[in-house]
Structures are given as C-alpha cells and as structure tokens.
N, C-alpha and C positions, 0 to 999 in steps of 0.2 A: 504494500500500500504506500502511496506517495503522500507525504505530509509536507506542507510548506510552513516554515517557521520564520519569524522575524530574526534578522541577523543581529542579535544582541544577547548579553549575558542572561542566563536563566531559562531560555526557551527549551533547551534539552531537558532541564530539570522539570519544567512544567509538563512536558510530554511524558516523561518517565513517571512522574508522580500521578498524573491523570490516569494513565493506564494501570499503574500499580494499585491505586485506590479502588479501581474497578475489578481487581483480581486478574488482570490480563497481563500475561508474561510476554516479554519481547524475546523472540527466538534469534533474531539477527537484526542488525541495523547498520545503515550506511548513510553518510550525509556529507554535504559540503556547502559552503557559502557561495552564492552566485548572484551577482547583481543585487546585492542588498537583502537577499533572502536565503534562508537555509532550506535546501532541497534534500529531503530525507526519504529513504526507502526503508520501511519497517517490515520485517517478516514476523507474522503473527499466526498463532494457531487458529484464532477466531477473528478473522478480519471484519466480519459483519458486526459483531458486538463492539469491536474496537472503533469502527467507523462511527457508530452511534454515540459512543462515549466521547470521542474526540470532537465530533461536530457539536454536540451539546455543550462542550466546554469552550467552544469558539475557535477551534483549530480549523485551518483550511486543509481539507482532506481531498486529495486528487484521486486519480484512477487507481483501481486495483489492477494488477496484471499477473498473469500466470508466469511463474518463474520455476526454473529447475533448482531443486535443493538436493545436493549430492553429498553422500557420505564419501569422504576421501581418506586416503592413508596420509599420515604426516611424514612424508619422505620427499627428498629432492626429486623433481621431475613430474610429480603427480599432476599438478595443475597444468603444466605444459602439455602432457599427454592428452588430458581431457579436452583442453582448448584446441589442440591440433585436430582431434577427431571432428570436433564441431566445425572448425574452419575448413577442413577438407570436404565437408558436406556442403560447403557454400553458405553456411549460416553465420551471421554476424552476432557477436556478443556485445551488448550495449550497457550491461550492468553486471558488476561482479563485486562480491564481498564475502567475508567469512561470517559464519553463523556459529551458534553454540555447538559444542562438541567439535568434531573434525568434519564440519560440513562447509560447503561453499554454496553460494546463491548466484545463479546466472540468469540474467535477462537476455533473451535472444529474439531475433526478428522472425524466426520460424520455430516455434516451440515443438511441434510434432516431429519435425525433421531432426532437430537437435536431440530430442529424447530417443529417437530411434537409433542414434549412433553412440549413445552413452552406454 
C-alpha cells in the first residue's frame, strides 16, 4: 500500500503509532522523501483494515498493488539470481525492499510473468 506523508519530523512515528494502536503489524516498509513528501510503501497482512484506519486518521493513502514477497536465503548472490531471472523474462522491477525475516518485496510491471519465473 502506498502512503504519502509530509516530509517533516514525526510522520513515520504517526504512521507506526496509528497502525500499532489498531493492532496492525507492519511486515515491511520502504520510503523516501521526494518533492517535499514522503512516499512510503507498506507491506501489511490486512491492507483493507489498514486503509480504513489510516484514512480515518487523515493519512493520504494511495493505491494498493500486488507485489511479490519472496523468502530468500541470506547469502551472497541470492538477490542477483532472482532479479536476473525476472529481467531475463523481460519484466521490469520498479520497487524493491527487505521485509521481516529473510524476505524481499518486489514490485514488477508484469506480476504473473515474474511469478512464473521465480
């Protein structure tokens, strides 16, 4: 799920506290400041409930998107091998980050094709 935050101190704390108060765990998160806003991608087990809670609290919640969440081995070359298979299938990766455990999250431009080569 995409969440847009103000680029100022405390907005990540607000996000975490809002979800935590509702009993919603963050399984993975990635973010960066861009043009005065924080653009965040949050991996959540229950995105529907999280959307309701965040919108009620006044957060700007963007689109949900289907992402690949992959268990990976913590060893050199693992990420490269996965990404090479996806690239060789002609699929572009436009989002990547680590999640809890030894998992990575990948946003791709062709979900089904990427999933078929993993």
